[in-house]
C-alpha positions as CSV (number, residue, x, y, z in Angstrom):
1,X,73.9,61.5,98.4
2,X,71.3,63.4,100.5
3,X,74.1,64.7,102.9
4,X,76.1,66.0,99.7
5,X,73.2,67.8,98.4
6,X,72.6,69.4,101.9
7,X,76.0,70.3,102.1
8,X,76.1,72.1,98.7
9,X,73.0,74.1,99.3
10,X,73.5,77.8,99.4
11,X,73.4,77.6,103.4
12,X,75.3,74.5,103.7
13,X,78.8,73.6,105.0
14,X,80.8,73.5,101.7
15,X,79.7,77.3,101.0
16,X,80.2,78.4,104.4
17,X,84.0,77.0,104.3
18,X,84.4,78.8,100.9
19,X,82.9,82.0,102.3
20,X,85.3,81.9,105.4
21,X,88.4,81.3,103.1
22,X,87.5,84.5,101.0
23,X,86.5,86.6,104.2
24,X,89.6,85.9,106.0
25,X,92.2,85.5,103.4
26,X,91.0,87.2,100.5
27,X,92.2,90.7,99.3
28,X,90.5,93.7,100.5
29,X,89.1,94.4,97.0
30,X,87.3,91.0,96.9
31,X,85.7,91.7,100.3
32,X,84.5,94.9,99.2
33,X,82.8,93.7,96.0
34,X,81.8,90.1,96.6
35,X,79.1,90.5,99.3
36,X,76.5,92.4,96.7
37,X,77.3,89.6,94.0
38,X,76.7,86.7,96.5
39,X,73.5,88.5,97.8
40,X,72.2,88.7,94.3
41,X,72.8,84.9,93.8
42,X,71.4,84.0,96.8
43,X,68.2,86.5,96.3
44,X,67.9,84.7,93.1
45,X,67.8,81.2,94.3
46,X,66.3,81.3,97.9
47,X,62.8,81.6,96.7
48,X,61.2,80.9,100.3
49,X,63.6,83.5,102.0
50,X,63.0,85.9,99.3
51,X,59.2,85.8,99.6
52,X,59.6,86.3,103.4
53,X,61.8,89.2,103.1
54,X,59.3,90.8,100.5
55,X,56.2,90.3,103.0
56,X,58.2,91.6,106.0
57,X,59.5,94.6,104.3
58,X,56.0,95.4,102.9
59,X,54.7,95.4,106.4
60,X,57.6,97.8,107.7
61,X,57.6,100.2,104.6
62,X,54.2,99.9,103.2
63,X,53.0,98.9,99.8
64,X,55.2,100.2,96.9
65,X,55.8,99.6,93.4
66,X,57.0,95.9,92.0
67,X,60.4,97.1,91.3
68,X,60.9,99.1,94.5
69,X,59.7,96.1,96.7
70,X,62.2,93.7,94.9
71,X,65.2,96.3,95.1
72,X,64.5,96.8,99.0
73,X,64.3,93.3,99.4
74,X,67.6,92.6,97.6
75,X,69.2,95.3,99.9
76,X,68.4,93.2,103.0
77,X,70.4,90.3,101.4
78,X,73.0,92.6,100.4
79,X,73.4,93.8,104.3
80,X,73.2,90.2,105.3
81,X,76.1,89.4,102.9
82,X,78.2,92.3,104.3
83,X,77.4,91.2,108.0
84,X,78.4,87.8,107.5
85,X,81.6,88.7,105.7
86,X,82.4,91.1,108.7
87,X,81.5,88.5,111.3
88,X,83.7,85.8,109.5
89,X,86.5,88.3,109.6
90,X,86.1,88.7,113.2
91,X,85.8,85.1,114.1
92,X,88.8,84.2,111.9
93,X,92.6,84.3,112.9
94,X,93.2,87.7,111.1
95,X,90.5,89.9,112.5
96,X,90.9,93.4,111.2
97,X,90.2,96.5,113.5
98,X,86.4,97.6,114.0
99,X,85.1,101.0,114.6
100,X,82.7,100.0,117.3
101,X,80.9,103.1,118.9
102,X,78.6,102.7,121.8
103,X,76.2,105.1,123.5
104,X,76.2,102.9,126.5
105,X,77.3,105.6,129.1
106,X,78.8,102.8,131.3
107,X,75.8,100.9,131.3
108,X,77.3,97.5,130.8
109,X,80.1,98.3,133.2
110,X,77.7,99.4,135.8
111,X,75.5,96.3,135.4
112,X,78.5,93.8,135.2
113,X,79.7,95.5,138.7
114,X,76.8,94.0,140.5
115,X,78.0,90.7,140.2
116,X,74.7,89.2,139.0
117,X,75.6,88.5,135.3
118,X,74.1,90.3,132.4
119,X,71.6,89.3,129.8
120,X,71.9,91.3,126.6
121,X,68.9,91.2,124.5
122,X,69.0,92.0,120.9
123,X,67.5,91.1,117.3
124,X,68.6,90.0,114.0
125,X,69.6,93.5,113.1
126,X,72.8,94.8,111.6
127,X,75.2,92.4,112.9
128,X,74.7,90.6,116.6
129,X,77.8,88.6,116.0
130,X,80.0,91.6,115.5
131,X,78.3,93.3,118.6
132,X,79.0,90.3,120.6
133,X,82.9,90.9,120.0
134,X,82.4,94.5,121.5
135,X,81.3,92.9,124.8
136,X,84.6,91.1,125.0
137,X,86.8,93.9,126.5
138,X,84.5,93.9,129.6
139,X,86.5,90.7,130.8
140,X,83.4,88.5,131.2
141,X,82.7,85.4,129.2
142,X,80.1,86.2,126.5
143,X,77.5,83.3,125.8
144,X,75.4,83.4,122.9
145,X,71.9,81.6,123.1
146,X,71.1,80.2,119.6
147,X,69.3,77.4,117.9
148,X,70.9,74.7,116.0
149,X,71.5,75.4,112.2
150,X,68.5,74.9,109.9
151,X,70.9,73.3,107.3
152,X,72.5,70.5,109.7
153,X,75.6,70.1,107.6
154,X,76.7,73.8,108.6
155,X,76.1,73.0,112.5
156,X,79.8,71.9,113.2
157,X,81.4,74.4,111.1
158,X,79.3,77.3,112.8
159,X,79.9,75.9,116.3
160,X,83.5,75.8,115.8
161,X,83.8,79.3,114.3
162,X,81.7,81.0,116.9
163,X,83.5,79.5,119.9
164,X,87.0,80.0,118.4
165,X,87.8,83.0,120.5
166,X,86.5,81.8,123.8
167,X,82.8,82.7,123.5
168,X,80.3,80.2,124.6
169,X,77.1,78.8,122.8
170,X,74.0,77.8,124.5
171,X,71.6,76.0,122.3
172,X,68.0,76.8,123.2
173,X,66.4,74.1,121.0
174,X,66.3,70.4,121.7
175,X,66.8,70.4,125.4
176,X,64.5,71.4,128.3
177,X,67.6,72.2,130.4
178,X,68.6,75.3,128.5
179,X,67.0,77.7,130.8
180,X,69.2,76.0,133.6
181,X,72.4,76.6,131.7
182,X,71.6,80.1,131.3
183,X,71.1,80.5,134.9
184,X,74.4,78.8,135.7
185,X,76.1,81.1,133.3
186,X,74.6,84.2,135.1
187,X,75.5,83.0,138.3
188,X,79.0,83.0,137.4
189,X,78.9,86.6,136.4
190,X,78.9,86.0,132.5
191,X,77.1,87.6,129.8
192,X,74.4,85.8,127.9
193,X,73.2,87.4,124.7
194,X,69.7,86.3,123.6
195,X,67.2,87.5,120.7
196,X,63.6,88.2,121.0
197,X,62.8,87.8,117.1
198,X,59.3,86.9,116.3
199,X,59.5,83.3,115.2
200,X,55.6,82.6,115.2
201,X,53.5,80.9,117.8
202,X,56.1,79.2,119.8
203,X,55.8,78.1,123.3
204,X,56.4,81.0,125.8
205,X,55.9,83.7,123.2
206,X,53.7,86.6,123.7
207,X,51.7,88.6,121.1
208,X,52.7,92.3,120.9
209,X,51.9,94.9,118.2
210,X,54.7,95.3,115.9
211,X,54.7,97.5,112.9
212,X,51.0,97.7,113.0
213,X,50.1,94.0,113.4
214,X,50.2,91.4,116.1
215,X,53.5,89.4,116.3
216,X,54.5,86.8,118.7
217,X,58.0,87.6,120.7
218,X,59.8,85.6,123.2
219,X,59.4,86.3,126.7
220,X,62.1,84.1,127.8
221,X,64.9,86.5,128.3
222,X,62.8,88.7,130.7
223,X,61.5,86.0,132.5
224,X,64.9,84.4,133.0
225,X,66.1,88.0,134.2
226,X,63.3,88.0,136.8
227,X,64.2,84.6,138.1
228,X,67.9,85.0,138.0
229,X,67.6,88.8,139.6
230,X,70.1,89.8,136.6
231,X,70.1,93.0,135.0
232,X,68.9,93.2,131.3
233,X,70.2,95.5,128.7
234,X,68.6,96.1,125.3
235,X,71.1,96.8,122.6
236,X,70.9,96.9,118.7
237,X,74.2,96.9,116.3
238,X,73.5,99.4,113.5
239,X,76.0,99.1,110.6
240,X,77.2,102.6,109.6
241,X,79.9,101.6,107.0
242,X,82.6,99.0,106.2
243,X,83.6,97.5,109.7
244,X,82.0,100.3,111.4
245,X,79.2,99.9,113.9
246,X,77.1,101.6,116.5
247,X,75.9,99.8,119.4
248,X,72.7,101.4,120.6
249,X,71.5,100.8,124.0
250,X,67.9,101.2,124.2
251,X,67.4,100.7,128.0
252,X,68.2,98.5,131.1
253,X,65.5,96.5,132.8
254,X,65.4,94.9,136.0
255,X,62.1,93.0,136.1
256,X,60.9,91.6,139.5
257,X,57.2,90.4,138.5
258,X,55.6,88.8,135.5
259,X,53.9,91.9,134.8
260,X,57.3,93.8,134.8
261,X,58.6,91.2,132.3
262,X,55.7,91.9,130.0
263,X,56.2,95.5,130.0
264,X,59.9,95.1,129.4
265,X,59.4,92.9,126.4
266,X,56.7,95.5,125.0
267,X,59.0,98.5,125.6
268,X,61.7,96.4,123.9
269,X,59.8,95.7,120.8
270,X,58.9,99.4,120.4
271,X,62.6,100.1,120.5
272,X,63.3,97.3,117.9
273,X,60.4,98.5,115.6
274,X,62.0,102.1,116.0
275,X,65.5,101.0,114.7
276,X,63.9,98.9,112.0
277,X,62.0,101.6,110.6
278,X,65.0,103.9,110.8
279,X,67.2,101.2,109.0
280,X,64.9,98.6,107.3
281,X,67.3,97.1,105.1
282,X,69.3,96.1,108.3
283,X,66.6,94.0,109.7
284,X,68.0,90.6,108.6
285,X,64.8,88.7,109.2
286,X,64.6,85.8,106.5
287,X,61.8,84.0,108.0
288,X,58.0,85.0,107.7
289,X,57.1,87.1,110.8
290,X,53.2,87.9,110.3
291,X,51.8,84.5,109.6
292,X,48.1,83.6,108.9
293,X,46.4,85.6,111.6
294,X,44.7,82.4,112.8
295,X,47.5,82.6,115.6
296,X,46.4,85.9,116.8
297,X,42.7,85.5,116.2
298,X,40.8,86.6,119.2
299,X,43.6,88.3,121.0
300,X,42.2,91.3,122.1
301,X,43.7,93.8,124.9
302,X,42.8,91.4,127.7
303,X,44.5,88.5,126.1
304,X,47.6,90.5,125.3
305,X,47.9,91.4,128.9
306,X,48.1,88.1,130.2
307,X,51.7,86.8,130.7
308,X,52.8,83.1,130.8
309,X,54.5,82.5,134.2
310,X,57.2,80.3,132.5
311,X,59.0,80.9,129.2
312,X,61.7,79.3,127.6
313,X,64.6,80.9,126.1
314,X,64.5,82.6,122.8
315,X,65.7,80.7,119.7
316,X,67.4,82.5,116.9
317,X,68.3,80.8,113.7
318,X,71.2,82.5,111.4
């Protein structure tokens, strides 16, 4: 019975299959009206995720009235539902056209022309899955570094979906060799997409001020860029309308020392905070970011300047 109950949870395999059928084969009117309704249902039943979104949004937006805080938290779930809908469309066999605009000014093409691979760093903002589709035209295999699904029943479905069109998946949790797999992909000249989202006091994380409080971000992508001598580009996918996205390139980095890796991470976090404050509802973080400050207690300026020499790849849960 336990596997069945797990599959029937809102994030389980059964509902993922139902969602894909609707997103790929459903009529246009259904794709337009169902995400807000599904978001309302998930918002009502997912108490832990709702509490996390409320706390995260309160830190970004400041304290507001009871009704406004819950309205804004629901908007995060609605954006998440819309993002999932359009991502499932793109991974499916009948992908509609995207209006995908980029302010890259040749950044990606120039970096790939150096034949050292490319690390693309982003966060759970807008739709990183749709953004990954935008890297396909560059003619290099795209690999996404991610963690296994929190709901194990959905793992096989998600893996098959995301690799259906030639993309690769590198799992950063459960294996000490994930970093080696990333290095091998870069040496083949491939693109590796990684997240820096603050998942708490994980090994290899680094404390950075974020929206007014310390949060622990993954230094892994920047350490790997330093070891591989690979260019690293920071990009965020802002959703501007139905199937409309803007790929906003924050900056390119080429760290060569541990201090340069830390400086690149700190600059990236500032850029991440900027887009979150601009479009807070598109910050699709449904896990708590700012935990009990015990993890950060005693971290003064000197402690924040210390960089670990080795950091594992960033893990990202969907």
